C-alpha positions in Angstrom: -92.5 -39.3 105.9 -90.2 -42.2 104.5 -87.5 -41.2 102.2 -88.3 -41.2 97.9 -87.1 -43.6 96.5 -85.5 -43.2 93.6 -84.2 -45.5 90.8 -82.1 -45.1 87.3 -81.4 -47.7 86.8 -83.5 -48.1 83.8 -82.3 -45.1 81.9 -78.4 -45.7 82.4 -79.0 -49.9 81.1 -81.3 -48.7 78.5 -81.9 -45.1 78.0 -80.4 -44.9 74.1 -81.8 -48.4 73.5 -85.2 -47.8 75.2 -86.4 -44.5 76.5 -89.8 -45.7 76.9 -88.5 -48.7 78.8 -86.0 -47.2 81.4 -89.1 -43.9 81.8 -91.7 -46.8 82.9 -89.0 -48.0 85.0 -87.4 -45.4 86.6 -90.4 -42.5 86.7 -93.9 -44.5 86.5 -92.7 -48.0 88.3 -90.3 -47.2 91.4 -90.7 -42.5 90.9 -94.4 -43.1 91.7 -95.9 -46.7 92.3 -93.1 -47.0 94.7 -93.5 -44.1 96.3 -97.2 -44.8 96.8 -97.5 -44.3 100.3 -100.7 -46.6 100.9 -99.1 -49.3 102.1 -95.5 -49.7 103.8 -92.3 -49.6 101.8 -91.7 -52.7 103.6 -94.9 -54.5 102.5 -94.0 -53.3 99.3 -90.5 -55.2 99.5 -92.1 -58.4 100.6 -95.2 -58.2 97.7 -92.1 -58.2 95.3 -89.9 -60.6 96.8 -93.3 -63.4 96.4 -94.2 -61.8 93.1 -90.5 -62.5 91.6 -90.9 -66.1 93.7 -93.6 -66.7 92.0 -92.5 -66.2 88.7 -89.7 -68.5 89.1 -87.3 -65.2 88.4 -84.4 -65.6 90.5 -81.2 -63.5 88.9 -80.8 -60.0 89.8 -83.4 -58.5 89.8 -84.6 -61.0 93.0 -80.8 -60.7 94.4 -81.9 -56.9 94.2 -84.9 -56.9 95.8 -84.1 -58.8 98.3 -81.6 -56.0 99.6 -84.1 -53.3 99.3 -86.1 -56.0 101.5 -83.1 -56.3 104.0 -82.4 -52.4 103.5 -86.3 -51.4 105.0 -86.4 -53.5 107.7 -87.2 -57.3 107.3 -85.2 -59.7 109.1 -83.4 -63.2 108.9 -86.3 -64.6 110.4 -89.3 -62.8 108.4 -87.9 -63.4 105.4 -87.5 -66.5 106.5 -90.9 -66.6 106.8 -92.3 -65.6 104.4 -90.2 -67.4 101.6 -91.3 -70.4 103.5 -95.5 -69.1 103.4 -95.0 -68.1 99.5 -93.6 -71.9 99.0 -96.3 -73.7 100.2 -98.3 -71.7 96.7 -95.9 -71.3 94.4 -93.7 -74.9 94.5 -91.0 -76.1 97.0 -88.0 -75.7 94.2 -88.9 -71.8 94.0 -88.2 -72.1 97.5 -84.8 -73.3 97.9 -83.8 -71.1 94.9 -85.0 -68.0 96.7 -84.0 -69.4 100.0 -80.4 -69.4 98.6 -79.7 -65.9 97.6 -81.7 -64.6 100.4 -79.3 -66.6 102.6 -75.9 -64.6 101.1 -78.6 -61.3 102.4 -78.7 -62.2 105.5 -75.4 -63.6 105.8 -73.8 -61.8 108.1 -73.7 -62.5 111.8 -75.2 -59.6 113.8 -73.9 -58.9 117.4 -77.2 -58.5 119.8 -77.4 -54.9 120.7 -76.9 -54.9 125.0 -79.5 -53.3 127.4 -76.8 -50.8 127.8 -77.2 -49.6 124.2 -80.5 -50.2 123.4 -81.0 -47.2 126.6 -78.1 -45.7 125.1 -80.2 -45.9 122.1 -83.3 -43.8 123.6 -81.0 -40.9 125.7 -79.6 -37.5 124.1 -76.3 -37.2 126.3 -73.8 -40.4 126.0 -74.0 -42.9 129.6 -70.2 -42.5 129.9 -67.4 -44.5 131.5 -68.1 -47.1 134.8 -68.2 -45.4 137.4 -65.1 -47.0 139.4 -64.1 -44.0 141.3 -66.8 -43.7 143.1 -68.5 -47.2 143.1 -67.8 -48.6 146.7 -70.7 -45.6 147.3 -73.1 -46.5 144.6 -75.1 -50.6 145.2 -74.9 -51.6 141.4 -72.8 -50.1 138.6 -73.6 -46.7 137.3 -71.5 -44.7 134.5 -70.1 -41.3 134.2 -70.1 -39.0 131.6 -68.8 -35.5 131.9 -70.7 -32.8 129.6 -69.4 -29.5 131.0 -65.5 -29.0 132.8 -65.4 -25.1 132.7 -68.0 -22.8 133.9 -70.5 -25.0 135.3 -69.8 -27.9 135.9 -72.0 -30.6 135.1 -72.1 -34.4 134.1 -74.7 -36.9 133.0 -74.4 -40.0 135.6 -76.4 -43.3 134.2 -77.6 -46.1 137.0 -78.5 -49.5 135.8 -81.3 -50.8 136.8 -81.7 -51.1 140.9 -78.0 -49.4 141.2 -78.5 -46.4 143.8 -75.8 -44.1 145.5 -75.8 -44.4 149.1 -77.2 -41.4 151.8 -75.4 -38.3 151.0 -74.6 -35.2 152.2 -73.5 -32.2 150.1 -71.4 -29.8 152.5 -70.7 -26.3 152.6 -70.1 -23.4 154.4 -72.4 -21.0 152.1 -74.1 -21.8 148.7 -73.4 -24.8 147.7 -75.6 -28.2 147.1 -76.8 -29.8 143.6 -79.2 -29.5 141.2 -80.9 -33.1 139.1 -82.3 -33.4 135.6 -83.3 -36.6 134.9 -83.2 -37.5 130.8 -83.8 -40.9 131.1 -85.2 -43.7 132.2 -87.5 -44.0 135.6 -85.9 -43.2 139.2 -86.2 -42.0 142.5 -84.9 -39.1 145.0 -85.2 -38.9 148.9 -84.3 -36.9 151.4 -84.1 -38.5 155.0 -87.4 -38.7 156.8 -89.7 -37.8 153.6 -90.7 -40.0 150.8 -89.2 -40.7 147.3 -90.2 -38.5 145.1 -90.0 -40.0 141.1 -88.0 -38.8 138.4 -88.8 -39.0 134.5 -87.7 -37.8 131.8 -87.8 -33.8 132.7 -87.6 -33.8 136.2 -85.8 -31.1 138.4 -84.6 -31.4 141.9 -83.1 -28.9 144.0 -81.0 -30.6 146.8 -80.1 -28.0 149.5 -76.4 -28.5 150.9 -77.2 -29.7 154.5 -79.8 -32.1 153.0 -79.3 -36.2 153.6 -80.4 -37.9 150.0 -79.8 -39.9 148.1 -81.0 -41.0 144.2 -80.9 -43.7 141.9 -82.9 -45.8 139.4 -86.2 -48.1 139.3 -85.9 -51.5 140.0 -87.4 -52.0 136.1 -85.2 -49.5 134.3 -82.4 -47.5 133.6 -82.4 -44.0 134.5 -80.3 -40.7 134.0 -79.8 -37.3 135.3 -77.5 -34.6 135.1 -75.7 -34.0 138.1 -74.7 -29.8 138.4 -73.2 -29.1 140.9 -73.8 -26.0 142.7 -71.2 -23.4 143.9 -70.1 -22.5 147.1 -67.2 -21.9 149.5 -66.0 -25.1 151.2 -67.9 -27.7 149.5 -67.5 -31.6 150.3 -69.4 -34.7 150.6 -70.0 -37.2 153.0 -70.9 -40.4 151.9 -73.2 -42.0 154.8 -74.8 -45.7 155.1 -76.2 -47.8 151.6 -80.2 -47.9 150.7 -81.2 -50.9 152.7 -82.6 -53.5 150.2 -86.1 -52.9 152.2 -86.5 -49.8 152.2 -85.8 -50.1 148.3 -87.7 -52.8 147.8 -91.1 -50.7 148.6 -90.5 -48.6 146.1 -92.9 -48.9 143.0 
């Protein structure tokens, strides 16, 4: 359900002079009509801007409704198309007048969001910092975010598309190994001599000590998993050869 629209401008401006007009503005127009759910608030914003434009109204009320349109998701490209289309029917001078106001409302320069930021917005855990300390064991860029550094230690590891770690083995005299829990994107886990297993959010992989394996992102997707180190005696990691491009290219 969308956020309820509340307006108090009528009472603030005309509450003493004309309580009825203030009531109709705040309680009926905005309280009921703007909150009616048959059409979206974004659509109502478009209709209102065009209606005011058609009436030749370019005062503070139009500025308010342009700001409201932006607030409810109308982009610079969309408002430009709306004004241009309406100008064909209501008049070219009116189009010029509204464009002057719209340029002020949509005047900020917004940096284009990066693919990393777009992906971050889809997952709960942070991506973290570039995994420079282990970069020599990865093909492509990975990131590391410590999630717990006490009791049970675990990290969120994120892989850019096509990134994967080398074949490696978790060594331990007893216990040891690792648990992977996919929390975003799509990737793969593969044990030596076996077929690769696809990982999607919710996938859990238990990796015993002594098993040679690798894990990483699919070619067309970012990929994140929580890596939980299983406690054991005399634990260590043995890093082996990279996953070849030829073997990786076989994965879909």
